[in-house]
C-alpha positions in Angstrom: 156.5 46.1 71.9 152.9 46.2 73.4 150.2 45.2 71.0 148.1 48.1 69.5 144.3 48.0 69.9 141.8 50.2 68.1 138.3 50.7 69.4 135.7 52.2 67.1 132.5 53.7 68.3 129.7 55.4 66.4 129.7 58.7 68.3 130.3 60.2 71.7 126.7 60.6 72.7 125.9 59.5 76.2 124.4 56.2 75.3 125.1 53.0 77.2 127.3 51.5 74.4 129.3 54.7 74.0 129.9 55.0 77.8 130.9 51.3 78.1 133.4 51.7 75.2 135.0 54.9 76.7 135.2 53.2 80.1 136.9 50.1 78.6 139.4 52.3 76.7 140.2 53.9 80.1 140.7 50.6 81.8 142.9 49.2 79.1 145.1 52.3 79.2 145.4 52.0 83.0 146.4 48.4 82.6 149.4 49.5 80.5 149.3 46.2 78.5 148.4 47.7 75.0 148.8 50.8 73.0 145.2 52.0 72.7 143.6 54.0 69.9 140.1 55.3 69.5 138.2 56.2 66.4 134.6 57.2 65.7 132.0 57.5 62.8 130.5 60.8 64.1 132.7 63.2 66.0 130.1 64.6 68.3 128.7 64.1 71.8 129.4 65.1 75.4 131.7 62.1 76.0 134.2 63.5 73.5 135.9 65.6 76.1 136.1 62.7 78.5 137.6 60.5 75.7 140.2 63.1 74.8 141.2 63.5 78.4 142.2 59.8 78.4 145.3 60.6 76.4 144.7 58.4 73.4 146.0 60.9 71.0 144.2 61.8 67.8 140.8 60.4 67.5 140.1 59.8 63.9 136.6 60.2 62.3 135.3 58.2 59.5 132.1 59.7 58.5 129.6 57.4 56.7 126.6 58.4 54.6 125.7 54.9 53.4 127.2 51.4 53.1 126.5 51.6 49.3 128.3 54.7 48.1 131.7 55.8 47.0 132.4 57.5 50.3 132.0 54.1 52.1 134.9 52.7 49.9 137.0 55.7 50.6 136.6 55.5 54.4 137.3 51.8 54.3 140.6 52.4 52.5 141.4 55.2 55.0 140.9 52.9 57.9 142.7 49.9 56.4 145.6 52.2 55.6 145.7 53.4 59.2 145.5 49.9 60.6 148.6 48.8 58.5 150.5 52.0 59.3 149.9 51.7 63.0 150.4 47.9 63.0 147.1 47.5 64.8 146.8 44.0 66.3 143.2 44.2 67.6 140.2 45.9 66.2 137.2 46.1 68.6 134.0 47.5 67.3 130.9 48.2 69.5 127.7 48.4 67.6 125.9 47.8 64.4 127.4 50.4 62.1 130.9 50.0 63.5 130.7 46.3 63.2 130.1 46.4 59.5 132.6 49.2 58.8 135.3 48.1 61.2 135.3 44.4 60.5 135.4 45.0 56.8 138.4 47.3 57.0 140.1 45.1 59.5 139.7 42.0 57.2 141.1 44.1 54.4 144.1 45.0 56.5 144.4 41.4 57.8 144.3 42.4 61.4 145.2 39.5 63.7 142.3 39.8 66.2 138.9 41.1 65.0 136.2 41.6 67.6 132.6 42.6 66.9 129.9 43.4 69.5 126.2 42.8 69.9 124.4 44.7 72.6 120.7 44.3 71.8 118.0 41.5 71.2 114.9 42.0 69.2 113.2 45.3 68.3 116.1 47.3 67.0 117.2 45.9 63.5 115.4 45.1 60.2 115.9 41.8 58.5 118.2 43.5 56.0 120.3 45.0 58.8 120.5 41.7 60.5 121.7 40.1 57.3 124.4 42.8 56.8 125.6 42.4 60.4 125.9 38.6 60.1 128.3 39.3 57.2 130.4 41.4 59.6 130.3 38.7 62.2 131.6 36.1 59.6 134.7 38.4 59.3 135.2 38.6 63.1 137.3 36.1 65.2 134.9 36.7 68.2 131.6 38.4 68.8 131.0 39.9 72.2 127.5 39.7 73.8 126.8 41.8 76.9 124.5 39.1 78.2 123.5 35.5 77.7 120.2 36.7 76.4 122.0 38.5 73.6 124.3 35.4 73.0 121.2 33.3 72.6 119.8 35.8 70.1 123.0 35.7 68.1 122.8 31.9 67.9 119.1 32.1 66.8 120.3 34.5 64.1 122.9 32.0 62.8 126.2 33.0 64.5 128.3 30.1 65.4 128.1 29.5 69.2 131.8 29.0 69.6 132.5 32.4 68.3 130.4 34.2 70.8 131.8 35.4 74.2 129.5 36.8 77.0 131.2 39.8 78.5 129.0 41.7 80.9 129.0 45.5 81.2 131.2 46.9 84.0 130.3 49.7 86.3 132.3 51.9 88.5 130.1 52.3 91.5 131.8 55.6 92.4 130.1 57.0 89.3 126.7 56.9 91.0 127.9 57.9 94.5 126.1 61.2 95.3 128.2 64.0 96.6 127.7 63.7 100.4 127.9 67.5 101.0 124.6 68.1 99.2 121.4 68.2 101.1 118.2 66.8 99.7 116.9 70.3 99.1 120.0 71.3 97.3 119.9 68.2 95.2 116.3 68.7 94.2 117.0 72.3 93.3 119.9 71.3 91.1 117.6 68.8 89.3 114.8 71.2 89.0 112.4 69.0 91.0 109.8 70.3 93.3 109.2 68.9 96.7 106.1 70.7 97.7 104.2 68.8 99.0 106.9 66.3 100.0 107.4 63.8 97.2 108.5 60.2 97.0 110.3 59.9 93.7 110.1 57.0 91.3 112.6 57.2 88.5 113.2 55.9 85.0 116.6 56.7 83.2 116.3 55.8 79.5 116.5 57.6 76.2 113.1 58.7 74.6 114.3 58.2 71.1 113.2 54.6 70.7 109.7 53.3 71.3 111.2 50.0 72.6 112.0 51.7 75.9 108.2 51.8 76.3 107.8 54.8 78.5 103.9 54.7 78.0 103.9 51.6 80.2 105.9 53.4 82.9 103.4 56.3 82.8 100.3 54.1 82.9 101.9 52.4 86.0 102.6 55.9 87.4 98.9 56.7 87.2 98.0 53.6 89.0 100.7 54.3 91.7 99.6 57.9 92.1 96.0 56.8 92.7 97.0 54.8 95.8 100.1 56.9 96.9 99.3 60.6 96.6 103.0 61.4 97.6 104.4 59.6 94.6 106.1 61.6 91.8 107.8 60.3 88.7 111.0 61.4 87.0 111.7 60.7 83.4 115.4 61.2 82.6 116.2 61.1 79.0 116.0 63.0 75.8 114.6 62.3 72.4 111.9 63.0 69.8 109.2 61.0 71.6 109.2 63.5 74.5 106.2 65.5 73.3 104.0 62.5 72.9 104.9 61.3 76.4 103.9 64.7 77.8 100.7 64.4 76.1 100.1 60.9 77.5 100.8 62.3 81.1 98.2 64.9 80.6 95.7 62.4 79.2 96.3 60.2 82.3 95.9 63.2 84.6 99.3 63.1 86.1 101.0 65.9 84.3 101.6 67.7 87.7 103.3 64.5 89.1 105.8 63.6 86.2 108.9 65.6 85.8 110.6 65.3 82.4 114.1 66.5 83.0 115.7 65.5 79.7 119.3 64.5 79.5 120.6 64.1 83.0 124.2 65.0 83.8 123.6 64.4 87.6 122.6 60.8 87.6 124.2 60.1 90.9 122.2 62.9 92.6 119.0 61.8 90.8 119.3 58.2 92.1 120.1 59.4 95.6 116.7 61.1 96.0 114.8 58.1 94.2 113.1 55.5 96.2 112.3 53.1 93.4 114.0 52.8 90.0 112.2 51.4 87.0 112.9 50.1 83.4 110.0 49.5 81.2 111.6 48.3 77.9 110.1 45.9 75.5 113.5 44.8 74.5 117.0 45.2 75.7 120.5 43.7 75.4 121.8 44.4 78.9 120.7 47.6 80.5 123.4 50.0 82.0 120.5 51.8 83.8 119.8 48.6 85.8 123.4 48.4 87.0 123.4 52.2 87.8 120.2 51.7 89.9 121.7 48.8 91.8 125.1 50.4 92.3 123.3 53.3 93.9 121.5 51.0 96.3 118.1 51.5 94.8 115.5 48.6 94.6 114.3 48.1 91.0 111.3 47.2 89.0 112.2 46.1 85.5 110.7 44.3 82.6 111.7 40.7 81.8 113.7 41.5 78.7 117.2 40.9 77.6 119.7 40.3 80.4 117.5 41.6 83.2 117.4 38.2 85.0 121.1 37.9 84.8 121.4 41.1 87.0 118.2 41.2 89.1 117.3 38.5 91.6 113.5 38.4 91.8 112.4 39.4 95.2 116.0 39.9 96.5 117.3 42.9 94.7 114.1 44.0 93.0 111.1 42.7 91.0 110.8 41.6 87.4 107.5 42.0 85.5 106.3 41.1 82.0 106.9 43.8 79.4 103.8 45.9 78.9 102.2 44.9 82.2 101.6 48.3 83.8 99.3 46.8 86.4 101.9 44.5 87.8 104.5 47.1 87.6 102.4 49.5 89.6 101.8 46.8 92.2 105.5 46.2 92.6 106.3 49.9 92.8 103.7 50.4 95.4 105.0 47.4 97.4 108.4 49.0 97.6 107.0 52.4 98.5 104.9 50.9 101.3 107.7 48.6 102.7 110.7 51.0 102.9 112.8 48.8 105.1 112.4 45.9 102.6 113.2 48.3 99.8 116.4 49.4 101.6 117.5 45.8 102.0 116.9 45.0 98.4 119.0 48.1 97.4 121.8 47.1 99.6 121.8 43.5 98.1 121.7 45.0 94.6 124.9 47.1 95.2 126.6 43.9 96.5 125.7 42.1 93.3 127.2 44.9 91.2 130.4 44.9 93.2 130.8 41.2 92.8 129.7 40.4 89.3 129.7 43.6 87.3 132.8 45.5 88.4 135.2 47.2 86.1 137.9 44.8 87.3 135.9 41.8 86.1 135.2 43.5 82.7 138.9 44.3 82.3 140.1 40.9 83.2 137.8 39.1 80.7 138.7 41.5 77.9 142.4 41.0 78.5 141.9 37.3 78.5 140.1 37.5 75.1 142.7 39.8 73.5 145.6 37.7 74.8 143.9 34.4 73.6 143.2 35.8 70.1 146.7 37.3 69.7 148.4 34.0 70.6 146.0 32.0 68.5 145.3 29.6 71.3 141.5 30.0 71.2 140.0 26.8 70.0 136.4 27.5 71.1 135.3 30.7 72.5 132.3 29.7 74.6 130.3 32.1 76.8 132.6 31.6 79.7 135.8 31.4 77.7 136.8 28.2 79.6 138.6 27.0 76.5 141.2 29.9 76.4 144.6 28.4 76.9 148.1 29.9 76.6 150.8 28.3 74.4 153.8 27.0 76.3 157.0 28.9 75.9 
């Protein structure tokens, strides 16, 4: 009988973590190597319909209000009971809350393979939260990092190096392929963007819920670019409670007519197709899905030197890397790409090639399967970042 795997995610919102988890579930189902289950802590979000369409059966919800109340114990017992009844062989969690909840329940149920995940570096968790998560990691057999930058962060926080596995995000390039039948005018109309006078769009795709994404640096760079390139316009795709303050900053900088805040974007492929340069301005990241989407869409990038950016972007070949918070250099690099369109196209083409070779869904699936199989056969003696020590037992 095929081993059973349970993936646990926080919600079905369209964050990078959630999308990566749903994608991995889809890939594992297609591989037909495992019986795959999916559970969540919050049964909400636009990805819910996509997850249900995968055919994973009932998606159980384990709502948490705190790690310190009676409900937490109740939900732990519910999950542990499910793990035993379904004979789950692998529990794979994807973020802070599911790590703590899922690893605890999986240890209670003595699940054979317990896999936690870390997808961020500094700037997201308090010291107390880090201490709680280290407890979850101690219960895991492996901890996945989505970049070497995150792996190094885990080591600094006290996680044993041999327990950490670097597993890069995977991206299906078809997801960011714009429909060929749409004209530029039709695409702009669908996105609610004005092209009068003709615009040259510079885009950032990032939620506006967390200050760590540092949209103010992007807007300050935008003001510098606009002063030298009157045709430039800027698109901020993302939703969150910081939106009003960003609109205010755009007014203060005098670029409110040149910045389009389009909120949650369901048409990322179309948006990238009309963007000449794509930017990420974060002060901290684990490994940005947006960077991969930009590159897969053949867009040249200007990104801050945080997290795993250097593991994806080759400086001067697929884009430019600038220090976090440096709006002056960011603007200079954006302007260089706008004024050298042929060079920008070459960078974009090389970026797409990098994604296809290094960050494909096939690579993500192969490394995940190797990890699962190694843990289930108990042949993993040292899970280094490249899993070179994974060996199979002889029959």
